[in-house]
C-alpha positions as a printed Julia matrix, in Angstrom:
137×3 Matrix{Float64}:
 26.72  38.18   -3.01
 28.03  37.06   -6.48
 25.46  38.45   -7.75
 25.42  41.88   -6.2
 28.56  42.27   -7.05
 28.12  40.78  -10.82
 24.37  42.59  -11.23
 23.3   40.09  -14.72
 25.71  37.83  -14.55
 25.17  35.61  -11.7
 22.73  33.11  -12.23
 21.49  29.9   -10.05
 20.42  27.35  -11.43
 18.48  24.45   -8.58
 17.94  21.09   -9.99
 17.39  17.43   -8.24
 21.27  15.84   -8.31
 24.15  17.14   -5.8
 26.2   16.35   -8.94
 28.98  14.28   -7.13
 29.84  10.79   -6.05
 26.4    8.59   -3.98
 28.66   8.8    -1.29
 28.7   12.87   -1.07
 25.2   13.11   -1.91
 24.18  11.06    0.46
 26.1   12.55    3.17
 24.55  16.28    1.8
 21.35  14.79    2.19
 19.41  16.39    5.57
 16.99  14.5     5.62
 16.42  10.23    4.22
 12.68  11.58    3.81
 11.27   9.69    0.82
  9.76  11.83   -0.32
  8.39  11.23   -3.96
 10.59  12.77   -6.72
  8.16  15.18   -6.97
  7.26  16.32   -4.22
 11.12  16.03   -2.85
 11.98  18.71   -5.7
  8.91  21.21   -5.19
 10.01  21.04   -1.06
 13.35  21.91   -1.67
 12.44  24.55   -4.6
 10.08  26.34   -1.38
 12.86  26.24    1.19
 16.01  27.64   -1.82
 13.29  30.39   -3.18
 12.32  31.56    0.39
 15.62  32.14    1.28
 15.8   34.62   -1.62
 12.39  36.3    -2.18
 11.74  39.34    0.06
 15.02  40.12    0.55
 16.28  43.88   -0.2
 19.25  42.52   -2.14
 19.12  41.52   -5.56
 18.35  38.22   -5.73
 20.11  36.03   -9.01
 18.25  34.64  -11.97
 16.62  31.15  -11.31
 17.3   28.36  -13.33
 16.22  25.01  -13.23
 19.44  23.2   -13.98
 18.9   18.91  -14.98
 19.31  16.04  -17.11
 15.94  14.35  -17.55
 12.23  14.95  -18.81
 11.25  15.12  -15.6
 13.62  18.77  -14.92
 12.32  19.3   -18.4
  8.03  19.13  -17.15
  9.07  21.12  -13.66
 10.3   23.61  -14.98
  8.23  24.62  -18.09
  5.26  23.99  -15.38
  6.58  26.53  -12.71
  7.59  28.81  -15.94
 11.41  29.05  -15.15
 13.97  29.1   -17.17
 15.58  25.71  -18.02
 19.87  24.65  -18.6
 19.68  21.76  -19.95
 22.58  19.36  -18.01
 24.52  18.06  -21.1
 27.8   16.59  -18.79
 25.52  14.44  -16.99
 23.4   12.81  -19.45
 23.98  14.35  -23.69
 20.96  13.09  -25.3
 18.78  16.53  -24.46
 17.12  17.41  -27.57
 14.22  15.52  -26.56
 14.34  17.65  -22.85
 14.51  20.72  -24.27
 11.98  20.36  -26.81
  9.61  19.37  -24.41
 10.42  22.55  -21.73
  9.75  24.88  -25.18
  6.18  23.27  -26.4
  4.69  22.95  -22.75
  6.19  25.79  -21.32
  3.56  27.68  -19.08
  4.19  31.66  -18.79
  4.83  32.88  -15.12
  5.32  36.32  -13.71
  8.8   36.24  -13.92
  9.03  34.7   -17.65
  6.53  35.07  -20.32
  8.44  32.72  -22.75
 10.58  29.52  -22.37
 14.38  30.5   -21.88
 16.86  27.68  -22.19
 20.79  26.51  -21.85
 23.44  24.32  -22.03
 25.25  23.32  -19.72
 28.49  21.76  -20.99
 31.75  20.32  -19.32
 35.13  22.02  -20.42
 38.36  21.09  -19.03
 41.06  23.3   -19.99
 45.69  22.63  -20.39
 48.47  23.88  -21.43
 48.72  21.39  -24.18
 46.01  18.71  -25.45
 48.31  15.88  -24.03
 47.69  17.21  -20.79
 44.05  17.74  -20.69
 43.73  13.73  -22.02
 45.52  13.24  -18.84
 43.41  15.26  -16.81
 40.09  13.36  -15.05
 36.46  14.57  -15.96
 34.83  16.93  -13.89
 32.4   14.73  -13.59
 32.35  10.57  -12.67
């Protein structure tokens, strides 16, 4: 819906983490199947992309959002844009470099594209911002 309303301004980031507390992540997990990490991601990716593929509406640009070296590997292998989750792990320089060096072009992307996802706190004053809880963690 957002992509249809704001063409070219909405991206879809897909990653393995739920981006929340462990308890909430477990509650959101649809099944308890012990997938190896790569198979789990590939399965979830196919399910999610199948939702958009072949639809009449404009689908959002899909990025792989990750905070580990493994997500950089998958993004490079699948020819997807890669957004590094610096707000989860601020040591992503190596992951991003790996992605750029090992990128395999795909039907949707000829060369690597990267972005950095950061957390930000906004408030009227510095003191108020310091009192606010972090967005993640």
